[in-house]
C-alpha positions in Angstrom: 93.4 -38.1 126.1 90.2 -38.4 128.0 88.3 -35.3 128.8 89.2 -35.7 132.5 91.5 -37.8 134.7 95.0 -39.1 134.1 96.8 -38.3 130.9 97.1 -41.6 129.1 100.5 -40.6 127.6 102.1 -40.0 131.0 100.3 -42.2 133.5 102.3 -41.1 136.5 101.4 -37.5 136.0 97.9 -36.0 136.6 96.4 -33.7 134.0 92.9 -32.3 133.8 91.7 -31.3 130.3 88.6 -29.1 130.1 86.7 -28.5 126.9 84.9 -25.3 125.8 81.5 -26.5 126.9 83.0 -27.0 130.4 84.9 -23.8 130.8 83.1 -21.2 128.6 86.4 -20.7 126.7 86.6 -21.2 123.0 89.5 -23.6 123.4 90.7 -26.5 125.6 92.8 -25.9 128.6 94.8 -28.3 130.8 95.7 -27.9 134.5 98.3 -30.2 136.1 100.0 -31.3 139.3 103.5 -30.1 139.8 105.6 -33.1 138.9 108.9 -31.5 139.9 108.7 -28.6 137.5 111.2 -25.8 138.3 108.5 -23.1 137.5 105.4 -21.9 139.3 101.8 -22.8 138.5 100.9 -22.8 134.8 97.8 -23.6 132.7 98.3 -25.0 129.2 96.0 -23.5 126.5 95.2 -24.9 123.1 96.0 -22.5 120.3 93.1 -24.0 118.3 89.5 -23.2 119.1 86.8 -25.8 119.4 88.4 -28.2 121.9 91.0 -29.4 119.4 94.8 -29.4 119.9 97.3 -31.3 122.0 98.9 -30.5 125.4 102.3 -30.7 123.8 101.5 -28.0 121.3 99.6 -25.8 123.7 100.7 -22.3 124.9 101.5 -21.8 128.6 100.0 -19.2 130.9 101.4 -18.4 134.3 98.8 -18.3 137.1 100.7 -16.2 139.7 101.0 -13.4 140.6 98.7 -12.4 137.7 97.7 -14.6 134.7 100.1 -13.9 131.8 101.5 -15.6 128.7 104.8 -17.3 129.2 105.8 -16.6 125.6 104.0 -13.4 124.6 102.2 -13.6 121.3 101.5 -17.3 121.5 97.8 -16.6 121.8 95.6 -13.8 120.4 95.0 -11.0 122.9 91.3 -11.8 123.1 92.1 -15.4 124.1 94.7 -14.2 126.7 92.0 -12.0 128.2 89.4 -14.8 128.4 91.8 -17.4 129.8 93.0 -14.8 132.3 89.4 -14.4 133.5 89.0 -18.2 133.7 92.2 -18.5 135.7 91.1 -15.8 138.1 87.8 -17.6 138.6 89.5 -20.9 139.3 92.8 -19.9 140.8 92.4 -21.7 144.1 91.4 -25.0 142.4 94.3 -24.7 139.9 96.8 -24.0 142.7 95.4 -26.8 144.9 95.8 -29.4 142.1 99.3 -28.1 141.4 100.2 -28.5 145.0 98.6 -32.0 145.1 96.2 -30.8 147.8 93.3 -32.2 145.8 92.9 -35.0 143.3 92.1 -34.5 139.6 88.5 -35.6 140.3 88.2 -33.0 143.1 89.5 -30.3 140.7 86.9 -31.3 138.0 84.1 -31.0 140.6 85.3 -27.6 141.7 86.2 -25.9 138.4 83.8 -23.1 137.4 82.7 -22.1 133.9 82.9 -18.5 132.8 79.5 -16.8 133.0 
């Protein structure tokens, strides 16, 4: 998968992958459009540090009303805390992409890195 843009495995579905140097997180994260999912906004989080891992094996974190793990214990508590901070920093962008109010390229331009 490229580090941004459309997911090559599912060309009709938009996914944005961000790597550690782009987010300030120790792992890769993915944000997506809602492609008919029955759940609310989620962020996929690699369980491996260093930008490795695949979307399919990633843990899911809910964005609203507060960031939280979908399956508790999927990630270490320290990773949950960091990803929660990143989600809070970028909530509007994540939700806008989910709602298809912006394009993946717009999302990439607007996402902020943790300080």
